[in-house]
Structure formats: C-alpha cells, structure tokens
N, C-alpha and C positions, 0 to 999 in steps of 0.2 A: 742745314736741315737735320743732320745726324745728331746734333747736340740737343735737339728738341724731341727726340724719340723717347718712348717710354721704357727703353732698355739701352744698355751701353754696348758699344761695338769696340772690339779690339782694333779694328781697321775701319774707321769711319768712311774711308774712300769708297768702300764697296757699295754704300747706299746711294742710289741715284734716283732722282725725281724728274728726269727728262727722258724723252725718247732718244733712241740711237739710230741715226740715219746717216749713211755714208761716213761712218766713223766719228760723227759729231753729235754731241749732246745738245738736243734742241727741244723747244716747246712745240706743241702742236701749232699748226698754222692759225687755228682759231684763237690760240692763247688760253683756251679754257682748261680747267682741271676738274677732276672728280674726286670725291671722298672715298677713302679706303677704311673699312671698319675692322675693329678687333672683335672677332666672334666671342671672345671670352668675357667682354663687358659691353658689347654693343656700341662702343664709342668710336668716333673718327680718330685715327692716330696719324694719318698722313694723307697727302694728296698727290695724284699722278696726272700726267698730261692726258687730255682727252682727245686722242687722234681721231680723225674723220677721213672719209674718202679723199679729201683735199690733200692729205699727207701721203697717199698711196703712191702716186707716180714718182715722186722724188725718191722714195725708198726702193721701189722696184728698178728704176733706172740705175740707181747706184749699185744695186745688187747685180744687175745685168752687166754693167761695166766691169765690176770686180770679177764676175764669172769668166770673162774673156781671158783673164790672166790666171785666175785660180784653177780653172779646169786643166791648165797646162803645167801647173806646179807639180814637181816630182812628188809621188806618193809618200816618199820618205819624209819630205819636208812637211807635208800635211800631217803625217803621223807625229812628227816632232812637236808641231803646234798643239795637237790634241793632247800629247803627254804633258806639255807645259801647262795647258789649261787644267788638266787633271791635277797637276801638282799645286797650282794656285787655289783651286777649289778646296783641296785637302787642307791647305794652310789656313783657309778662311772658313773652314767647316762650321765652327761654333757660331760665327757671326751669321752665316747663311741660315743655320738652323733657327736662330733667334727670329730672323725675319719671317721664315716660314711659319713659325708658331704664332706670331702676331697676325699673319695673313689668314691662315687656315684654321687656327684654334687647336691644332693637334698638340699633344703633350711634347715637351722639349725632347724627351728621349726618342719619341717617334720621329720628330723632325731630324734629329741626328741620324736615326736609322735610315730615313729617306736619303740623306746625303751619302751614307755608306753604300746603300743599294745603287743609287744613281751613278756613283763614281765607277761602278763596274762597267758602265757604258762607254765612258771616255777611254778607259783603259782598254776595253775590248776592241772598240772601233779604231783605236790607234794602230792596233795590229792588223785589223781588216783592211786598212788603207793599202797595204802592200801585198795583199793576197788576191786582188782582183785579177782574173785571168781570162783570156779568150781561148779559142780552139783552132786547131789545124786539122783538116780532113781531106782525104783523097776520095772524091766522089765517083759515081759510076761513069760519068762522061770521061772519055780519054783525054790525057794531057791537061788535066785541070787540078787545081787545088782550091779548096774553100776555107776561108779564114773567118773567124768572128773576133771582133774587138769590143770591149766594153768602154763606154764613155759616159761622163756625167750628163744628166738630162738638162740641167739649167737651173734657173732660179726656183727655189722651193719655198713654199709658205707653210708654216705650222700654226694651226689653230688649236689651242690647248686649254684644258679645264683647270680648275683650281685645286683639285684634291691632292695631286702630287706634282707641284709646279716645277721642282728641280728635276725629278726623275723623268717626267714627260719630255722636257726640253733636251736633256742629255741623251735620251734614247733616240730622239728624232734627229737632233743636230749632230750627234756623234756619227750616225750613219751618213747624213747628208754631206758633212764636211770631209769625212773620210773618202767619200766617192768623188769629191771635187765640185760639189754644188755649193752655191751660196744660199743663205736662208734668211727669211724674214719671219719673225715670230709675232703673232698677236696673242698676248697672254690673256688670261681671264681677268675681268675687272677686279676680282677679289685678290688676285695675287700678282700684281705687276712688278713689285720691288725685288722679289727673289729672282725673277727672270732678268731684270735690268742689272742686277748684281752679277749674274752669269755673263751678261754681255760685256760688262766692264772688265771682268777677268779674262774674257776671250781676247779683248783688245790687248791687255797686258801680256797675254800669251804669244802675241805676234801675228794674229790673224789680221789681214789687211783691211783697210776701209771698205765697207760695203759687203764684206763676206758674211757678217752676222749682224742683223739689225732687229730692233724691237720697237713695235708700235703699240703702246698701251691704249686702252680706250674704255669708256664707261659702258655700263650695261645697255643704255639707250642707243649708243652708237655702234655697238658690237655687230649687229646684223649688216648695217650698211658698209662698215669698214671691211668686214670679212668678205662680203660679196665683191667689193671693189678689188680686193686682192686676188680673189679667185678668178675674176673676169679679166684681169690685166693680161694683155697679149704676150707680155714677156715672162709671165709666170708659167712654168711648165709642169710643176708638180705641187700637189696640195696634200698635206697629211693632217688629218683631223682626229681628235679624240673627244668623245662626248656622247650625247644621247642619240639613239637611233633616229628620232624624228628630225633632229638637226642634221645628222649625217646624210639622210636622204636628200635634204635640201642642198647640201654641199655637193653631193654627187650630181644632182640635176644641173646645178649652176656650172660645174666643171665640165659636164658633158657637152655644153655649147662650144667649148674650145677644145674638146677631146683631150683634156688635161689628165695626166696620170694621178690617181688618187690612192691613198692608203687610209682606210677608215677603221677605227677601233671604237666600237659603239657599245650599246647597253649590255648588261649582264644577266640578271635574274638567275644566278647560278645555283644549281642544286647541290646538296651535301648529303650523301647517303651513308647511314650507319647500320651495319648488319649485326645480327645476333652474335656472330663469332668475332666481332671487332674488338680490339683493345680499347675499351671505353675511355680509359684515362688518356691514352694517346689521342683518340678522336676528339675528346673534350678540350684538351690542351691546344690542339691544332685549330679547333673551331674558335676558341677564345681569341687567339691571335688573329685569325682570319676575319671574324665578324666584328669584334669590338675595336679593331685598329681604326684610327681616325673616325671614331664614333659611327662605324658602319658605312663610311663614305668611300668605298673603293669599287671600281667596276667589276673586279674579280672576287668581291666578298661573297660569302655564302648567304644567299637570299632566301632559299627554301630548304629547310632541314627535314629530311625524311629518315625516320628511325624505325627499325623493325620492331614488331610487336613484343618480342621476348625481352628486349632491353629498353623499351621506351621509358618506363617509369624510372629505372635505375639511371639511365643516361640523363634524363631531365633533372634528377636529384644532383648528380655530379656537376652538371652544367650550372645549375642554380647556385650551388655552394661556391663555385669558382667565381661566378659573376658578382656575388655579394661582396667579394674582396676588392672590387674596382673602386678607385677613389676618384670622384668627380670633382673637377675644378678647372681653373684657368690653366692653359697649357704651360705657362711659364712658372707656375707654382710648384715648388718641390714636392714630389710624391704623387702628383696627379698621374693617373693611368687612363682616364677617360675624359676627353675635353668636350667642348661644345660641337654642334654641327656648324658648318661654315656660314650658312645663310639662314635667315629667319624663316624663309619660305619652306625650308625643309621641316620645320617644326609642325606646320600645318599638315603636311603630307603624313608625317608619323602619327599625329593625332587621328587623322582620318582612317589610317590603316588599322590602328588599335580599336577604334570605335566600330569599324566594320567587322572586324574579327569577333568582337564580343557580341555584336548583333546576330552573327551567324553561329553562335554557340561556342566560340573559342573562350578559353579561360586564361586571364592574365595572372600568372603565378609569381611574377616579379616585375616591378616597375609599372610602366604603362602611362605615366603622366609627364607633362611638360613641366620643367623646373623654371624655365625662363620667366622672370617677373617676380619670383618668390625671393624672400630675403636671402641675400648671399649669392643669388644667381642672376646677375644682370645680363649675362651673356646668353647665347642660344643653346641652353642646356635641355636635354631630354633624358629621363631615367633609362638606364639599360633595361630593356624589356624582354621578357620571355613569355610567349603565348603557347599554351598546349591545346590539344583538340583542334588544331588547324585543319581545314579541309579545302579541297579544290573549289574555286569559285570566289574565295575571299580575295579582296584587293591585294593582300600581301602575297598571294600566289601568282597574281597576274602582272604586278608592277614591281619595278626595281625600287627598293626601299630607300637606300641612301640615308639611313638614320640608325640609331642603336636599338632596333626592334627585330626580334628573332621569333619565328613561328615554327613549332615542331609538328610535323605530320606523321601519323602512324601508318605503317604499311605491313602487309603480310608476306607476300612473295616477291622474289627478285624482279619478275616480269612486270608486276604492278609498279614497283619503284622506278624502273626504267621508263615505263610508259608515262608516269607522272613527271619524271625529271625532264623528259623530252617534250612535254606538252607546253611549249613556249615558242614564240617566234624567234627567240634569241638563242645563241649558242657560243658564248664566250668561253666559259670554263665550267667544268663539273668536277666534283670531288666524291670519293667513296672510301670507306674503311671496312676492310674485311681481311681475314687471314686465309681465305679459300683461293688457291692459285687459279683454279679453273674459272671461278667467278671473276677474278681479277682480269683475266684475258677477255672474257665475255663483255664485261663492262667497258673496258678500254675500246672495244670495237662498237658496242651498241649505244653508248652515250653520245648524244649529238652536241659536241662542243669542240672548239679548236684546241683546248688545253684540258688535259685530264690529270687531276691530282689523285694518286693512288697511295692511300695511307699517308697522304701529304696534304697540307693546307696550301698556302701560297708558295708556288714553285717558280715564280718569275725571277729570272736572272739574265744577265747579258748574253750568256752562251745559249740560252733557250729561246727558240722562236716564240714570239708573243703575237696572238691574234685569234680572232674567232671565225665562226661560220654562220650560216643563216643570216638573220638580221643583226648580228653582232659585228658585221662588217667584212672587209676583205683586205688582203695584204698582211705582211708580217713585219714586226719590229723586233729587233735584236736577233741573235742566233747566227750561226755560221752561214755565210753566203747570202741567205735570203733577204736579210734586212737591207744590206747595202745595195742589192739589186733593185730595190724599190726606187733608188735614186739614179739609176743608170739606164742607158739604152744599149741595145745590141746592134752592131753594124756588121753586115756580112760583105766580105770581099771575095770575088771569084777571079782567079788568075788562070789564063790559058798559057801553057808552056809550049815553046817550039824548039826544035833541034833535038839532039840526042842527050840523054841524061841517065 
C-alpha cells in the first residue's frame, strides 16, 4: 500500500492499513473498509479497516490478558520501553508528519511541530513511571500503621479526535503505559493511519502483545464501537477528548459501570488584550494560537476581547500579520495556513460569519469559503477577522473550529472578565497586560483550568492540562496528576503487637 501513497516514506513499514489486536495486524471482522480523505484536495488517498462492536471483545480480552503481566512489570522496564518508543518516533518523525498532513490538512511544518510537542510526553512519562509513590502514616489508634500503595487501574480506552492525532495519543498512552495499564485506542475516522503508525513503533519498542491496540472505524460506526468499548466489563478507564455534547454521553455510558473517566472537552476560550499590553507580543501570540491548524484546536482563542484604547491599533496589527499567511495544501512548500479537516466545518464557519454580519459585525478581512474555487479543491476558508463583535452572536456562543476570528471591544477589566466567563465552558483563558496587580486578579477571576498570562499556547508535558465547568474533568500531563488518572489507591492498615 505504501507504494501507492501520494507521498514518499523513508520507512514504508510505518504505514499500516489494518487494525492491531493482540499484537496482530488484522482486518475488521466484517472485512469492510472506509475511505480516508485528503482535506487539501478532497480526494480519497487510502482506506482503513472499519471496525465495529464485533471487534471489541477480542481487543479487550487481549488487553486484559496482557494487563495481568504488564501491571507487574518493573517500572524501570516500562520506562525503558517508553524511551525506546520515543527514540523510534523521533527516527520516523518526518514520515509521521507526512501522514498527519495528509490526514488533517495542516501544513507540514505544523505536523512536524506536533511531533516535537508530542514527544515531550513519551520522554516525560518515561520518567514518571519510576516516580509513583505510596505513603506510610502513624494513625491516632495505638499500635497501628497505615500504608497506601498505588496500582494501575486496568484496561484503558482512549477515544480521540482528529486535530492532534499524535499528541493526543502520546499524552494519554504515555501516562497509561507508565502507570502499568494497557490501552485500546479508537482513533478518529479522519486520522487512523498516524495512530496505527504509532502502534507499529510501540511493537518495535518492545511492548508486549495486547498492551497497545488500535481499532479504526468509520464515522457511521464510531458511536456503536465507542459505546461497546465503554460498556465492556473489563474496561476500567476511559479517556475522551472531543466535544462537550459527546463527552456528556461518554460520561453517562461509563456511569453505568462506574468507570473512571478523564474528559477534555470544548473550549470557547477568551483572549483579553488590555490598553497596557505589548500589542506586538499579543498579536504574535494570537497569530500562532488562532491560525494554527486553521483554528482547529480546543485551546485556540475563540473570543478576542480588546480594550477600547488599543482596539483599532490592535486590529490593524493583526490584520497586517494575517495578510502574510499563505493558503495551500499542507504538503506544498511555503504553506502557512492549510484547509479545515472536514467539509462540515466550512458550513459552520459560513454560518458564523453570516450571523455576525447580520448583527452588525464588519468583516475586515476574508469571510468567504474558498472550497470549490479554482485552485482550491480542498476544504479551504479564508482567514477571517470580524470587528464590532457583540455578545449574542453565534461566534460568541459556539466553539468555531475554523479560521474565523471576532474582536469584541471592552471598557473596564470587570466587563472583560464578566464576558470572558459568560460561557458554560472553562478550558483555557488568555490575557495580555503589564499590570502586576491585574495579572494576579485575572489569574484568580477567570474561570478556566489553564490561564495564559502574556502567553498563548502554554501546553507542555510538565504542565497539567485540563479544564473546569463543562470543559471536562481530570488532568493530562504534568507532575503526578496525569499518571494518577490511571491508578487506584489501596489502603493497608497493620496492627503491631509486642514491644518496638
């Protein structure tokens, strides 16, 4: 199959078109496959196995069997496997980046950047594997000692989206494997091959059969396969990244079996720029945050609040920078803004722009769908800047997930905070100011799990990642917290006798 790809691989072995169950590359039981499209031209470039609930039990049983050994594996051995996996991914970085670009549409430089970012997780969790510790306590009752030990929870299932297929997997699997859990991944229908490539390299790194499995599936079969994985009695942990609507469904399904969940859900993140901000710094950070992957990141800036005194100036700076973006296929040299990953995102972007204009917003840059025009066969949308935005517009209430940016004008700090917090979601918030007192107030008053202070995207392996409110619960990455999501605490109480 690798010889029929629209790009060349240095190591064709990394490209897999079958599911991985119990260490074996297999077709789905139905034998059916589904098409995977290149967002840059809208054409089918490969097919993946269409797994269904019929494939669930074999994968879970294998993962459970593997867990009986893997949970007792010395943490140093698990760490060594993670480091070997890390090394192999680094060696195949350029091939993996090519696959990601053709799956997601993001420019090749961004795909390479995702690999570099994602590798922080394998490196970090290799270290965390040996840092898991329990406690010893002398309680109030005489002649007693209380111990706690940490143990892996069991088979984990990861349900992941398409926007960062490498990073999402390594952040979740890094923690799970370091803890001693086995993992089954259901990748997004848009991005099965990058995840299958990671699975191949995990095998090469020495992880035993059944420790890491992948079940690709089509969009039509995604709900049924996901539910069957969540409901399987041998699955003890589910980690999901995606929309708040689907996250609530996952939580409800898992509640029937009281399964432990980590949910990283919708964003709608505010970005505040105050009169005393370094406007060049704020604009540069916003460019990277908002236009990366054509605005398709859960932590991207979704609502831009700019104080009245610098509103016009900031709009001008931002517009001039945005005009330098080069739109094109992600694999084309020089491209800095690729397509959105799915054609349905184009409709949402058009609807938000139309609604903003209807309510008095002014499109000062872009605003139109390019898909279908000459030279734009893929799912392209112009990078768009809307001024005069106001509360009540769709773009203020919905996560955009497209290259559309709306600027809201505010007067006082309290007003900006009230607007920023006026959402059911609370993943990330960003602000730019040089006032130290305001910095501390905003850190405490903004309702989000992650706060960027004169900083755009701050996500890193050493930093806890996760939201509050309807953006979910649980943390991924960071010291201690992420690996604990895959562990249980067991308490032992010992009564002593005799003299000591």
